[in-house]
N, CA, C and O atoms as CSV, one atom per row, in Angstrom:
chain,resi,resn,atom,element,x,y,z
A,1,UNK,N,N,87.139,152.470,158.193
A,1,UNK,CA,C,86.452,153.735,157.977
A,1,UNK,C,C,86.943,154.385,156.689
A,1,UNK,O,O,86.155,154.818,155.848
A,2,UNK,N,N,88.252,154.442,156.561
A,2,UNK,CA,C,88.840,155.145,155.422
A,2,UNK,C,C,88.439,154.483,154.100
A,2,UNK,O,O,88.148,155.183,153.130
A,3,UNK,N,N,88.420,153.164,154.047
A,3,UNK,CA,C,88.135,152.464,152.803
A,3,UNK,C,C,86.656,152.352,152.470
A,3,UNK,O,O,86.273,152.399,151.301
A,4,UNK,N,N,85.822,152.204,153.498
A,4,UNK,CA,C,84.416,151.891,153.252
A,4,UNK,C,C,83.419,152.906,153.806
A,4,UNK,O,O,82.213,152.764,153.603
A,5,UNK,N,N,83.912,153.923,154.501
A,5,UNK,CA,C,83.018,154.955,155.023
A,5,UNK,C,C,82.351,154.599,156.336
A,5,UNK,O,O,81.682,155.445,156.931
A,6,UNK,N,N,82.510,153.400,156.794
A,6,UNK,CA,C,82.020,152.971,158.106
A,6,UNK,C,C,82.877,151.821,158.593
A,6,UNK,O,O,83.619,151.226,157.811
A,7,UNK,N,N,82.786,151.504,159.862
A,7,UNK,CA,C,83.720,150.541,160.463
A,7,UNK,C,C,83.375,149.073,160.196
A,7,UNK,O,O,84.269,148.227,160.185
A,8,UNK,N,N,82.111,148.762,159.985
A,8,UNK,CA,C,81.666,147.374,159.823
A,8,UNK,C,C,82.116,146.510,161.001
A,8,UNK,O,O,82.488,145.348,160.838
A,9,UNK,N,N,82.072,147.103,162.177
A,9,UNK,CA,C,82.503,146.406,163.386
A,9,UNK,C,C,81.766,145.078,163.573
A,9,UNK,O,O,82.362,144.099,164.024
A,10,UNK,N,N,80.474,145.037,163.230
A,10,UNK,CA,C,79.697,143.804,163.379
A,10,UNK,C,C,80.238,142.701,162.476
A,10,UNK,O,O,80.199,141.526,162.841
A,11,UNK,N,N,80.738,143.071,161.307
A,11,UNK,CA,C,81.313,142.097,160.370
A,11,UNK,C,C,82.612,141.536,160.949
A,11,UNK,O,O,82.835,140.326,160.919
A,12,UNK,N,N,83.460,142.407,161.470
A,12,UNK,CA,C,84.729,141.959,162.050
A,12,UNK,C,C,84.485,141.054,163.260
A,12,UNK,O,O,85.167,140.045,163.435
A,13,UNK,N,N,83.516,141.419,164.084
A,13,UNK,CA,C,83.176,140.569,165.243
A,13,UNK,C,C,82.673,139.208,164.775
A,13,UNK,O,O,83.053,138.177,165.330
A,14,UNK,N,N,81.817,139.207,163.753
A,14,UNK,CA,C,81.264,137.951,163.250
A,14,UNK,C,C,82.373,137.068,162.671
A,14,UNK,O,O,82.415,135.870,162.951
A,15,UNK,N,N,83.264,137.643,161.871
A,15,UNK,CA,C,84.348,136.870,161.274
A,15,UNK,C,C,85.256,136.257,162.338
A,15,UNK,O,O,85.722,135.128,162.185
A,16,UNK,N,N,85.501,136.993,163.400
A,16,UNK,CA,C,86.439,136.553,164.438
A,16,UNK,C,C,85.758,135.978,165.676
A,16,UNK,O,O,86.380,135.864,166.733
A,17,UNK,N,N,84.493,135.620,165.550
A,17,UNK,CA,C,83.714,135.134,166.693
A,17,UNK,C,C,84.383,133.966,167.425
A,17,UNK,O,O,84.253,133.855,168.644
A,18,UNK,N,N,85.079,133.113,166.717
A,18,UNK,CA,C,85.658,131.919,167.332
A,18,UNK,C,C,87.119,132.097,167.744
A,18,UNK,O,O,87.749,131.145,168.205
A,19,UNK,N,N,87.660,133.294,167.585
A,19,UNK,CA,C,89.053,133.560,167.959
A,19,UNK,C,C,89.236,133.340,169.460
A,19,UNK,O,O,88.491,133.887,170.273
A,20,UNK,N,N,90.222,132.545,169.810
A,20,UNK,CA,C,90.512,132.284,171.217
A,20,UNK,C,C,89.584,131.285,171.878
A,20,UNK,O,O,89.700,131.037,173.078
A,21,UNK,N,N,88.661,130.705,171.118
A,21,UNK,CA,C,87.739,129.736,171.710
A,21,UNK,C,C,88.481,128.438,172.032
A,21,UNK,O,O,89.554,128.172,171.491
A,22,UNK,N,N,87.902,127.647,172.908
A,22,UNK,CA,C,88.522,126.384,173.305
A,22,UNK,C,C,88.684,125.452,172.096
A,22,UNK,O,O,89.676,124.729,172.003
A,23,UNK,N,N,87.732,125.467,171.189
A,23,UNK,CA,C,87.773,124.569,170.037
A,23,UNK,C,C,88.804,124.985,168.990
A,23,UNK,O,O,89.481,124.133,168.415
A,24,UNK,N,N,88.928,126.295,168.738
A,24,UNK,CA,C,89.773,126.765,167.635
A,24,UNK,C,C,91.001,127.565,168.054
A,24,UNK,O,O,91.985,127.614,167.317
A,25,UNK,N,N,90.958,128.182,169.211
A,25,UNK,CA,C,92.073,129.033,169.618
A,25,UNK,C,C,92.300,130.130,168.596
A,25,UNK,O,O,91.363,130.817,168.189
A,26,UNK,N,N,93.528,130.290,168.191
A,26,UNK,CA,C,93.823,131.313,167.201
A,26,UNK,C,C,93.836,130.757,165.786
A,26,UNK,O,O,94.261,131.438,164.853
A,27,UNK,N,N,93.373,129.527,165.622
A,27,UNK,CA,C,93.225,128.935,164.297
A,27,UNK,C,C,91.760,128.990,163.875
A,27,UNK,O,O,91.275,128.110,163.164
A,28,UNK,N,N,91.066,130.023,164.316
A,28,UNK,CA,C,89.639,130.200,164.048
A,28,UNK,C,C,89.337,130.575,162.608
A,28,UNK,O,O,88.194,130.453,162.167
A,29,UNK,N,N,90.330,131.024,161.874
A,29,UNK,CA,C,90.075,131.605,160.567
A,29,UNK,C,C,89.493,130.619,159.565
A,29,UNK,O,O,88.819,131.031,158.622
A,30,UNK,N,N,89.737,129.336,159.748
A,30,UNK,CA,C,89.187,128.367,158.795
A,30,UNK,C,C,87.657,128.376,158.802
A,30,UNK,O,O,87.032,127.957,157.827
A,31,UNK,N,N,87.058,128.846,159.882
A,31,UNK,CA,C,85.605,128.791,160.011
A,31,UNK,C,C,84.899,129.761,159.057
A,31,UNK,O,O,83.895,129.393,158.448
A,32,UNK,N,N,85.406,130.992,158.917
A,32,UNK,CA,C,84.673,131.990,158.131
A,32,UNK,C,C,85.537,132.812,157.179
A,32,UNK,O,O,85.020,133.672,156.466
A,33,UNK,N,N,86.817,132.565,157.159
A,33,UNK,CA,C,87.725,133.377,156.342
A,33,UNK,C,C,87.936,132.747,154.965
A,33,UNK,O,O,89.026,132.280,154.637
A,34,UNK,N,N,86.860,132.746,154.168
A,34,UNK,CA,C,86.872,132.157,152.828
A,34,UNK,C,C,85.648,132.665,152.059
A,34,UNK,O,O,84.858,133.446,152.589
A,35,UNK,N,N,85.495,132.217,150.799
A,35,UNK,CA,C,84.398,132.694,149.942
A,35,UNK,C,C,83.026,132.423,150.559
A,35,UNK,O,O,82.136,133.270,150.479
A,36,UNK,N,N,82.847,131.265,151.167
A,36,UNK,CA,C,81.560,130.951,151.800
A,36,UNK,C,C,81.282,131.932,152.938
A,36,UNK,O,O,80.142,132.360,153.119
A,37,UNK,N,N,82.305,132.287,153.701
A,37,UNK,CA,C,82.146,133.265,154.778
A,37,UNK,C,C,81.752,134.630,154.242
A,37,UNK,O,O,80.908,135.310,154.825
A,38,UNK,N,N,82.361,135.034,153.132
A,38,UNK,CA,C,82.012,136.325,152.527
A,38,UNK,C,C,80.561,136.311,152.049
A,38,UNK,O,O,79.838,137.289,152.238
A,39,UNK,N,N,80.135,135.214,151.433
A,39,UNK,CA,C,78.741,135.100,150.991
A,39,UNK,C,C,77.785,135.208,152.169
A,39,UNK,O,O,76.730,135.832,152.061
A,40,UNK,N,N,78.151,134.602,153.292
A,40,UNK,CA,C,77.304,134.673,154.493
A,40,UNK,C,C,77.273,136.100,155.047
A,40,UNK,O,O,76.225,136.560,155.501
A,41,UNK,N,N,78.400,136.798,155.015
A,41,UNK,CA,C,78.424,138.205,155.439
A,41,UNK,C,C,77.464,139.021,154.562
A,41,UNK,O,O,76.702,139.843,155.071
A,42,UNK,N,N,77.503,138.795,153.259
A,42,UNK,CA,C,76.598,139.512,152.351
A,42,UNK,C,C,75.140,139.232,152.691
A,42,UNK,O,O,74.307,140.139,152.674
A,43,UNK,N,N,74.837,137.976,152.998
A,43,UNK,CA,C,73.466,137.602,153.357
A,43,UNK,C,C,73.031,138.260,154.667
A,43,UNK,O,O,71.906,138.746,154.785
A,44,UNK,N,N,73.934,138.268,155.644
A,44,UNK,CA,C,73.600,138.794,156.966
A,44,UNK,C,C,73.638,140.323,157.053
A,44,UNK,O,O,72.793,140.935,157.708
A,45,UNK,N,N,74.620,140.932,156.391
A,45,UNK,CA,C,74.880,142.357,156.602
A,45,UNK,C,C,74.796,143.212,155.329
A,45,UNK,O,O,74.866,144.438,155.408
A,46,UNK,N,N,74.646,142.583,154.172
A,46,UNK,CA,C,74.531,143.328,152.926
A,46,UNK,C,C,75.783,143.254,152.072
A,46,UNK,O,O,76.865,142.933,152.565
A,47,UNK,N,N,75.628,143.557,150.761
A,47,UNK,CA,C,76.742,143.419,149.821
A,47,UNK,C,C,77.941,144.311,150.126
A,47,UNK,O,O,79.079,143.899,149.902
A,48,UNK,N,N,77.716,145.510,150.627
A,48,UNK,CA,C,78.850,146.380,150.960
A,48,UNK,C,C,79.670,145.799,152.104
A,48,UNK,O,O,80.889,145.964,152.145
A,49,UNK,N,N,79.009,145.125,153.025
A,49,UNK,CA,C,79.708,144.476,154.133
A,49,UNK,C,C,80.600,143.352,153.616
A,49,UNK,O,O,81.637,143.054,154.209
A,50,UNK,N,N,80.197,142.735,152.516
A,50,UNK,CA,C,81.018,141.685,151.911
A,50,UNK,C,C,82.377,142.208,151.467
A,50,UNK,O,O,83.381,141.503,151.565
A,51,UNK,N,N,82.409,143.435,150.982
A,51,UNK,CA,C,83.681,144.051,150.577
A,51,UNK,C,C,84.589,144.250,151.790
A,51,UNK,O,O,85.794,144.009,151.722
A,52,UNK,N,N,84.002,144.686,152.887
A,52,UNK,CA,C,84.775,144.857,154.127
A,52,UNK,C,C,85.274,143.508,154.633
A,52,UNK,O,O,86.403,143.402,155.113
A,53,UNK,N,N,84.436,142.476,154.527
A,53,UNK,CA,C,84.836,141.134,154.962
A,53,UNK,C,C,86.006,140.629,154.135
A,53,UNK,O,O,86.954,140.065,154.682
A,54,UNK,N,N,85.953,140.824,152.826
A,54,UNK,CA,C,87.030,140.355,151.966
A,54,UNK,C,C,88.342,141.058,152.316
A,54,UNK,O,O,89.399,140.428,152.340
A,55,UNK,N,N,88.272,142.347,152.584
A,55,UNK,CA,C,89.476,143.096,152.975
A,55,UNK,C,C,90.037,142.564,154.304
A,55,UNK,O,O,91.247,142.390,154.449
A,56,UNK,N,N,89.151,142.312,155.262
A,56,UNK,CA,C,89.538,141.740,156.565
A,56,UNK,C,C,90.254,140.407,156.340
A,56,UNK,O,O,91.318,140.160,156.907
A,57,UNK,N,N,89.665,139.560,155.515
A,57,UNK,CA,C,90.223,138.229,155.269
A,57,UNK,C,C,91.565,138.326,154.549
A,57,UNK,O,O,92.508,137.616,154.899
A,58,UNK,N,N,91.660,139.202,153.543
A,58,UNK,CA,C,92.940,139.408,152.856
A,58,UNK,C,C,94.027,139.770,153.868
A,58,UNK,O,O,95.116,139.197,153.853
A,59,UNK,N,N,93.725,140.716,154.737
A,59,UNK,CA,C,94.707,141.161,155.735
A,59,UNK,C,C,95.129,140.015,156.643
A,59,UNK,O,O,96.315,139.851,156.927
A,60,UNK,N,N,94.164,139.222,157.099
A,60,UNK,CA,C,94.484,138.096,157.974
A,60,UNK,C,C,95.291,137.025,157.247
A,60,UNK,O,O,96.250,136.492,157.805
A,61,UNK,N,N,94.919,136.707,156.020
A,61,UNK,CA,C,95.648,135.684,155.269
A,61,UNK,C,C,97.090,136.112,155.003
A,61,UNK,O,O,98.003,135.287,155.015
A,62,UNK,N,N,97.283,137.390,154.767
A,62,UNK,CA,C,98.637,137.884,154.518
A,62,UNK,C,C,99.543,137.655,155.726
A,62,UNK,O,O,100.745,137.445,155.566
A,63,UNK,N,N,98.979,137.693,156.925
A,63,UNK,CA,C,99.791,137.417,158.121
A,63,UNK,C,C,100.217,135.951,158.172
A,63,UNK,O,O,101.144,135.594,158.898
A,64,UNK,N,N,99.530,135.099,157.394
A,64,UNK,CA,C,99.858,133.678,157.340
A,64,UNK,C,C,100.759,133.353,156.148
A,64,UNK,O,O,101.077,132.188,155.907
A,65,UNK,N,N,101.170,134.384,155.401
A,65,UNK,CA,C,102.057,134.176,154.265
A,65,UNK,C,C,101.368,134.136,152.919
A,65,UNK,O,O,102.029,133.948,151.898
A,66,UNK,N,N,100.058,134.307,152.890
A,66,UNK,CA,C,99.294,134.304,151.644
A,66,UNK,C,C,99.610,135.555,150.840
A,66,UNK,O,O,99.851,136.619,151.410
A,67,UNK,N,N,99.609,135.429,149.514
A,67,UNK,CA,C,99.736,136.589,148.633
A,67,UNK,C,C,98.581,136.569,147.642
A,67,UNK,O,O,97.886,135.562,147.510
A,68,UNK,N,N,98.380,137.663,146.958
A,68,UNK,CA,C,97.288,137.733,145.982
A,68,UNK,C,C,97.526,136.819,144.784
A,68,UNK,O,O,96.617,136.617,143.979
A,69,UNK,N,N,98.722,136.268,144.652
A,69,UNK,CA,C,99.002,135.276,143.607
A,69,UNK,C,C,98.541,133.873,144.019
A,69,UNK,O,O,98.410,132.989,143.173
A,70,UNK,N,N,98.296,133.673,145.313
A,70,UNK,CA,C,97.839,132.382,145.821
A,70,UNK,C,C,96.333,132.248,145.645
A,70,UNK,O,O,95.626,133.252,145.562
A,71,UNK,N,N,95.836,131.015,145.588
A,71,UNK,CA,C,94.382,130.839,145.509
A,71,UNK,C,C,93.701,131.340,146.783
A,71,UNK,O,O,94.246,131.222,147.880
A,72,UNK,N,N,92.516,131.894,146.619
A,72,UNK,CA,C,91.727,132.354,147.764
A,72,UNK,C,C,90.867,131.186,148.226
A,72,UNK,O,O,90.209,130.550,147.403
A,73,UNK,N,N,90.855,130.887,149.529
A,73,UNK,CA,C,90.090,129.730,150.026
A,73,UNK,C,C,88.593,129.846,149.705
A,73,UNK,O,O,87.983,130.904,149.859
A,74,UNK,N,N,88.029,128.721,149.255
A,74,UNK,CA,C,86.605,128.683,148.906
A,74,UNK,C,C,85.716,128.375,150.112
A,74,UNK,O,O,84.615,128.910,150.243
A,75,UNK,N,N,86.219,127.496,150.994
A,75,UNK,CA,C,85.438,127.052,152.152
A,75,UNK,C,C,86.403,126.500,153.204
A,75,UNK,O,O,87.619,126.592,153.039
A,76,UNK,N,N,85.868,125.932,154.277
A,76,UNK,CA,C,86.722,125.404,155.356
A,76,UNK,C,C,87.687,124.338,154.864
A,76,UNK,O,O,88.876,124.377,155.181
A,77,UNK,N,N,87.181,123.392,154.095
A,77,UNK,CA,C,88.038,122.311,153.609
A,77,UNK,C,C,89.161,122.857,152.730
A,77,UNK,O,O,90.309,122.427,152.836
A,78,UNK,N,N,88.823,123.794,151.874
A,78,UNK,CA,C,89.816,124.399,150.992
A,78,UNK,C,C,90.854,125.174,151.798
A,78,UNK,O,O,92.043,125.141,151.480
A,79,UNK,N,N,90.410,125.863,152.831
A,79,UNK,CA,C,91.319,126.613,153.701
A,79,UNK,C,C,92.368,125.672,154.282
A,79,UNK,O,O,93.554,126.002,154.314
A,80,UNK,N,N,91.937,124.513,154.736
A,80,UNK,CA,C,92.838,123.522,155.317
A,80,UNK,C,C,93.723,122.919,154.220
A,80,UNK,O,O,94.927,122.752,154.417
A,81,UNK,N,N,93.131,122.592,153.068
A,81,UNK,CA,C,93.870,121.991,151.957
A,81,UNK,C,C,95.003,122.914,151.487
A,81,UNK,O,O,96.093,122.445,151.159
A,82,UNK,N,N,94.744,124.216,151.458
A,82,UNK,CA,C,95.766,125.170,151.037
A,82,UNK,C,C,96.913,125.198,152.037
A,82,UNK,O,O,98.039,125.547,151.683
A,83,UNK,N,N,96.633,124.832,153.285
A,83,UNK,CA,C,97.691,124.731,154.273
A,83,UNK,C,C,97.696,125.822,155.329
A,83,UNK,O,O,98.702,126.021,156.009
A,84,UNK,N,N,96.591,126.525,155.473
A,84,UNK,CA,C,96.538,127.604,156.464
A,84,UNK,C,C,96.156,127.108,157.847
A,84,UNK,O,O,96.206,127.878,158.806
A,85,UNK,N,N,95.777,125.849,157.975
A,85,UNK,CA,C,95.353,125.346,159.290
A,85,UNK,C,C,96.034,124.036,159.587
A,85,UNK,O,O,95.809,123.450,160.646
């Protein structure tokens, strides 16, 4: 709310849709937490939602040890290649 003027709850739900699922468990982030996921958020919810998605992803990646000096994952394969999964 503070950063974007609205919660973008639908974006957060979409990004974390696979969290805790039988297939991914808590390693769900490889599915949508990358540039391709942000592009899909923009397509589905609009360009402003993409900014909220990127912030969500930054916060989640930081919990995995990522810093802004590290490369940002481009897609699922890149997410795994970087070592987050």
